[in-house]
N, C-alpha and C positions, 0 to 999 in steps of 0.2 A: 504494499500499499504506500506508494510513493508520496502521497499527500500528508502523511504522518511525519511530524518533525521532532516530537519528543514524547516521553511517556505519559504525559498528561493531555496530549492530543486525544480527540474523542471519535468514538463511533456513535452514530445516532440510532437509537432503538426505534422500533416500530411505532411507539407512542410519542416520539420526539425527545425522549430523555437522552441526554448525552452521557456516555460512559467512557472514562479514561481507557485508552487502548491496551495498556498493560496493567495488570493487577499485582499486588504483592500477596502471595498465597501463604497461609498460616497452617496448613496441614502438617502435623507432627511438631509444630512450634510448641515448646512446653509452656505450661501455665505457671511460670515462675519468673524469677528476676532475669534469668537468661532469655526467656521468650519475650518478656517485656522490653528488655534492651534491644532485641532484634527488631521488634515492631517500631519502637522509637527510632532506631537507626534508619529504618526504611522510610519513616516519615520525614526525618532530618535530611535524607537524601532525595526528598521531593516526591516520593510516592504519595498519591492521594486516593488510590483505590485499593482497599483492604478487603481480602476475601477470607471469611471464616465460616464456622458451622458449629451447631450444637454438638455434633459428634467429635468435634476436635478438642473439646473440653477446655477451650481457652478464650471463650468470649468475654468473660469477666476480666481476664488479663489484657486482652485487646482494648477493652473499654478503658481500663486504667492507663494504658500507653497512650491512648488517644487524649484522654484528659490531661495527662502529664505533659503532652506535646504542646498544649496551648493552641493548637490549630483550630479555627473555627469550624463547628460542625458542618456548616453549609459549604466549606471548602473540600470536604471529604465525600468519597463515594463508598459506603459501607454495604457489603453483601454478607448475608448469613443464609443458612440452610436449615430446613426442617428435618429433624431426624425421623427415621422410619416409624418408630413406635408412637410418634406424636401425630401421625396422620389421622384423619377424621376432622369433622367440622369444629366441634367444640375443642377437641384436643389441640388443633392447629391454632386457634385463637389464643389458648392458654399458653402454648409454646412460644408463639410470637411475642407475647408480653414478657416472658421470661428472658428471651434473647435481648429484647429492648433493654430490660432492667440490667442484665449483665453488661451490655455494650454501653450503658449510661446514655441512651438516646430514646427520643420518643417516636422515631421513625426509622425505617431502613430505606436505603436507596434501591436495593434489590433484595428480594427473598425468593429462594429456590426450594422446590421439593427435591431433597437430596437423592432419593432412589424411587423408581416406579413401583416396585414390588415389596411389600413388607413381609418379613418372615412371619408365617402363620396365616397369612391372607393371600396365599398363591391362587386360590379358587375364587376369591372375592375381591381381587385387587382393583378390578374395574370401579366397583362401587366406592371403595375406600379412596381411590384417586378422585373420583367425582366429588365426594364430600370434602376432601381436602382442598380441592381447587375452588369450590364454592366459597370456602373460608378465605382463600387467597384473593378471590375477586371482591370480597366484602372488604377486606382490609385495603385493597387498592382503591376501591370506590370511596372509602372513608378518608383516604389521603394518608394512611399510615405506612404505606409502601409506594415508592415512586415507580417502581417497575416489578413485575412478577415473571417468574420463569421456572424452570426445571433443570434438573441435573441428571445425567446418565439415562435420559429418555431416548429410546430408539424409535424409528418411524412407527412401528406397531403400537408402542406405548402412546405416542403422540396421536395417532389415529383414534385410540380409545378416549383420550382426553377431549379430543375435538367433538366427540358425539355429544357431550354435555356442556362444553365451555361456552360462555358468552364472550370471553376474551381469550385469544390464543397466547401462549408464552411469548415474551419478548427475547428470552435467552434460553439457550440449552447449553450447559456446561458439560463437556464430554472429554474423556481421555483422547487427546489428539497429539500426535507427534509423528516424526517421519516413519517410525516403525509400526504405528498403529493408527491409520488415517480415517477410518470409518467412513469411507466414501458415500455409501448409501445414505447415512444419516446426515452428513454434510450436505449433499445435494437436496435432500428433503427440506432441511431447514433454510437453506438459501432460497429455495423456490417460494418459501412462506415468509420470508423476511424475519426469520428467527436468528438472532445474533449468536454465533457459536463461540464459546469460551473454551480454552484449552487447558485442561489440567494435566499434570505430568508432561509438560512441553519438552522436558529434557530426557524423555525415555526412561524415567525413574533412575537416572544416573548412568544408564547404559550407554548414553551418547558419547561419554568421555573416552570410551575405549573403541569407538568405531573408527575404523581407518578412512573411510570415505569422508566422514565429518572432519576428521583431523586434517585431511588434505585441503579441503575447502577452507577451513579456518586458517590454515597456514597462508593460503593465497591472499587472504583479506587481512592478515594481521589481527585476527581476532581469535576468541576462544570457542570451543565447541558449543558451549551453552548459548552464546550469542548467535551462532549459526542456527541453532534450533529455534530460538526466539524470533529471528528475523524470518525464517521459513514460515512460522506461524502467522506473522504479521502479513507477509506477502500473500498468504492464503486467505487473508481477511478474517482470521481468527483473533480472539483476544487471549493472549497467553497469561498464565498465572504461575510463573516461576516462583520457587520458594527456597529460602536458605536463611539460616540463623547468623551467617557470616557477612558482615557489612561490605567487604570487598566483593563477594559474590553478588550480593543485592545490587550493588552499583553496577557491576559489569553486565548483569542480566538486562539492564535498561539502556546500555550503550550500544544500541542497535540501529541508530537512525543516521549514521554517517557513512553507510555502505548499502549496496543492494546485492542480492544473489541474482546472477545471470539466468537467463532461460535455461541454459545447459545445466547449471548447478541446480536449479529447482527441479529439473527432470531427474537428475541423479538422487536427490533426496526422495522425490515422489516414487522412484523405483525401489526404495527400501520398504514399501508397504507390505505388511502381512495382515492376516486376518486373525492371528492367534496371540499377538504380543500384547495382550491386555492384562490389567491387574485384577479387576473383578468384572464379571459379566452381569449386566443388570437383570437378566432372567433367572440368575441363580444366587440371589443375595443370601438365601437361607443357608448356603454353604459357608458363609463368611461372617454374617453380621448377627450380633445380639445387641440388646439395648445397652448402651454405654453406661458405666457407673459414674456418678457425680459425687 
């Protein structure tokens, strides 16, 4: 995306809300002083888009870091995600209030359903999603959320949601990187003006041992992480790189002074597989249980 000049340039969502084109991801960022220092460092380095979730167990820490930063709330873009066991109409409303309390805010810029299928609801997930989305639409209509969306929803999940939705998601946050490109889901979302966000944009760390990525990075005088983030931006995705190391946080955003050539993009595109995923949305019961707090 050649029109993007820095990390706080924006994409425009389908409802007109502007969202910074790179976010600071907080998955696995600890809810302690180390984690708070990492979030503060990201804010001090100029990040204004912070992505968290109830299941990360760190919303309260993120809220403390934001308060300590002194940055006005209106200058920030804060995303959180509804955990699986909090799905359902009343449950969603209550979970949203808890997240806002932990984050120290009375509204969210973006709220996402974290996963489409809850453990224990494999046979009735359609109804569960419809009830949950009804609560999302209410919160959006009430002005408590500026934009609503989903995470890890594939086309068949979005088709089910569309059967009852008055408002379609503005965002779908997916695992997206050169080794797992989810092309069917990407095409589906682009055709419907659903902004794609990319979690695990650095291939869960595997990028740093990839020889093709190393060669491209050497040509540009960049590191492998920067190549992955740049690929994501040139695809029109919104990457969410994460790190607790300030030097890595800084470098992950230094991707606006170069472009990948068409040939280099083709090289990265050719790395695609259909198996290099972390968790598959249709099999959450194999991995997830309610997080302890």
